[in-house]
N, C-alpha and C positions, 0 to 999 in steps of 0.2 A: 918501386919508384915513388909510391904514394907516401913513403916515410920522409921524403924530401920536401913535402908540402906542395907538390904539383899535382893536383887532382885532375886537371883538365887534359893534360898531356897534349896541349896544342889544338884541342878540338874547338876552335873559335873561328869566327868569320875572318879575322885578321890573319890567322895562321893559314887557313885554307886558301885565301886569296893570294897570299904571298907565295905559298908553295905551288899553287896552280900556275901563276904567271911565271915563276921560275922554271917550271917544267916545260911550259910552252916555249919560253926563251931558249932553253937547252935543246929542245927538239928542233927549233929553227936553226940553231948553231950546228947541230949534227947534220941537218940537211945541207947546210952551207959547206961543210967539209966534204961531203959526198959530191956536191955540185962544183966544188972548187970556186966558190963565189965569196969574195971578201965583203961586198955590200950586204949580202944576205946574212953573213956572219955578224956584221955590225948591227943589223936590225935585231937579230936574236939577242945580242948583248944589251941593246937598249931595252928590249922587252924584259930581260932579267933584272936590270936596274930598276925599271918601273915597278916590277914586282916587289922588290925590296922597299921601295918608297911607299907603295900602296899598303904593304903590311905594317910598316911603322906608323903611317898616318891613321890607319884603322885602329891600331892598338892605342894610339894616343886619343882617339875619338871615343874610346870605351868599348870597342868590339874585340879586344884581346882578353886574355886571361888576367884576372886580378893578381897582383903581386902578393906573395905571402908576407904576412906581418913579420917584421924583423924582431927577434927577441933579444934585445941588447940590454945589458945591465948598466944602469947609469954609473958614471965614474965615481960619484960621491956616495954610492950605496955601500961601499966597503967600509 
Protein backbone atom coordinates (compact mmCIF):
# COMPACT_ATOMS: atom_id res chain seq x y z
CA UNK A 1 0.00 0.00 0.00
CA UNK A 2 2.95 2.31 0.40
CA UNK A 3 3.17 2.56 -3.38
CA UNK A 4 -0.10 4.52 -3.31
CA UNK A 5 1.47 7.37 -1.36
CA UNK A 6 -0.18 6.62 1.99
CA UNK A 7 2.67 6.10 4.42
CA UNK A 8 0.72 6.71 7.65
CA UNK A 9 -2.11 4.19 7.04
CA UNK A 10 -4.37 6.23 9.31
CA UNK A 11 -2.05 6.36 12.31
CA UNK A 12 -3.12 9.87 13.30
CA UNK A 13 -4.97 11.49 16.17
CA UNK A 14 -7.88 12.28 13.84
CA UNK A 15 -8.18 8.71 12.60
CA UNK A 16 -7.91 7.09 16.04
CA UNK A 17 -10.40 9.53 17.55
CA UNK A 18 -12.88 8.91 14.76
CA UNK A 19 -12.54 5.13 14.88
CA UNK A 20 -12.65 5.04 18.68
CA UNK A 21 -15.86 7.02 18.86
CA UNK A 22 -17.38 4.97 16.03
CA UNK A 23 -16.59 1.77 17.92
CA UNK A 24 -18.11 3.13 21.14
CA UNK A 25 -21.22 4.19 19.21
CA UNK A 26 -21.45 0.77 17.57
CA UNK A 27 -21.11 -0.96 20.93
CA UNK A 28 -23.89 1.19 22.39
CA UNK A 29 -26.11 0.36 19.42
CA UNK A 30 -25.37 -3.36 19.84
CA UNK A 31 -26.38 -3.16 23.48
CA UNK A 32 -29.55 -1.34 22.46
CA UNK A 33 -30.50 -4.18 20.14
CA UNK A 34 -30.00 -6.72 22.93
CA UNK A 35 -31.96 -4.56 25.38
CA UNK A 36 -34.61 -3.72 22.73
CA UNK A 37 -34.26 -0.03 23.58
CA UNK A 38 -34.79 2.52 20.83
CA UNK A 39 -33.57 5.52 22.90
CA UNK A 40 -30.28 3.77 23.68
CA UNK A 41 -29.89 2.93 19.99
CA UNK A 42 -30.39 6.58 19.08
CA UNK A 43 -27.74 7.59 21.64
CA UNK A 44 -25.32 5.15 19.98
CA UNK A 45 -26.10 6.65 16.59
CA UNK A 46 -25.48 10.14 17.92
CA UNK A 47 -22.12 9.03 19.35
CA UNK A 48 -21.19 7.54 15.96
CA UNK A 49 -22.09 10.76 14.13
CA UNK A 50 -20.11 12.76 16.68
CA UNK A 51 -17.15 10.47 15.93
CA UNK A 52 -17.35 11.32 12.24
CA UNK A 53 -17.52 15.04 12.98
CA UNK A 54 -14.64 14.90 15.47
CA UNK A 55 -12.48 12.99 12.98
CA UNK A 56 -13.13 15.50 10.21
CA UNK A 57 -12.59 18.52 12.46
CA UNK A 58 -9.31 17.12 13.80
CA UNK A 59 -8.18 16.39 10.26
CA UNK A 60 -8.97 19.94 9.21
CA UNK A 61 -7.11 21.22 12.30
CA UNK A 62 -3.95 19.47 11.14
CA UNK A 63 -4.10 16.28 13.21
CA UNK A 64 -4.74 14.04 10.20
CA UNK A 65 -2.41 12.56 7.63
CA UNK A 66 -1.09 15.02 5.06
CA UNK A 67 -2.57 14.54 1.63
CA UNK A 68 -0.15 13.21 -1.01
CA UNK A 69 0.94 15.78 -3.56
CA UNK A 70 -0.95 15.38 -6.78
CA UNK A 71 1.27 14.93 -9.80
CA UNK A 72 -0.76 16.49 -12.58
CA UNK A 73 0.69 17.53 -15.86
CA UNK A 74 -0.42 21.04 -16.84
CA UNK A 75 -2.69 21.13 -19.90
CA UNK A 76 -0.34 23.41 -21.83
CA UNK A 77 2.73 21.19 -21.23
CA UNK A 78 2.02 19.11 -24.35
